[in-house]
N, C-alpha and C positions, 0 to 999 in steps of 0.2 A: 607426517601430517602436521601442518602448522596449527597453532592455537585457533586461528580464525577458521580454518577448515573444520576443525573439531567442533567449534561452536556452531558453525553453519550446519553441519551434518546433524548434530544433536537438535538444533532448533527445528530443522525440517522434519524431524521424526516426531515432533510433538503433535498431540491431537489439535484439530483446527482451532478450538476455542483457546487453548493455551498459546498457540502460535499467534493468534490475533492479539491476545493480551500482551505477549512479548513485543509484537510489532508496535502496539500503542505506546508501551513504555519506552521503547527506543525512539519512536517518533517524537514523543514529548520531551525526551532528554536532549534532543538536538537544539531546541529553542531557536531554530533558524529564523533570522529576520526576513521580512518580505524582500524578495529579490528585486533588483532594479527592473522597472517596467511592470511589476505586479502590483495591482491595487489591493488594499485590504479586503475589498469586496470580492475580488476574484479568488483570493486565498480562502475567504469564508465560504464561498460557493464550492470550491474544491473540497474543503473539509466536510461540507454538508453532503455533497455527493458521495464522498467516501463513507460517511456514516450510513447513508441510505443503502449503499452497496453492502456494507458489512451486515446490515439488518436483513437484507434480501439479496444474496449473491446471484439470484437468477436475473437481476437487472443488468449484470455485467456481460461482457462479450468474451469469448475465448479468443486466443491469438489468431486462430484460423478464421473466425468470424470477422475480426477486425481487418485482417489482410484482405478478405473477400470484399469487405465494404469499401476499401480504398483501391480495389482493382489489382491486387498483387497476388 
């Protein structure tokens, strides 16, 4: 098992709150610039929606619900 596989396995076994904390830390560590074609407003909106979902996961869709909504 590679180091990455070990980290992934261990991360996925964390309780939900700890996994979300790890996710936020990794996301913030990337400091990725806005990609070509993305406005700062669209990035801000995506981050707002993400925070909203983190506070109320019932707002999200399962993969199956998403597929059904696009007719797949």
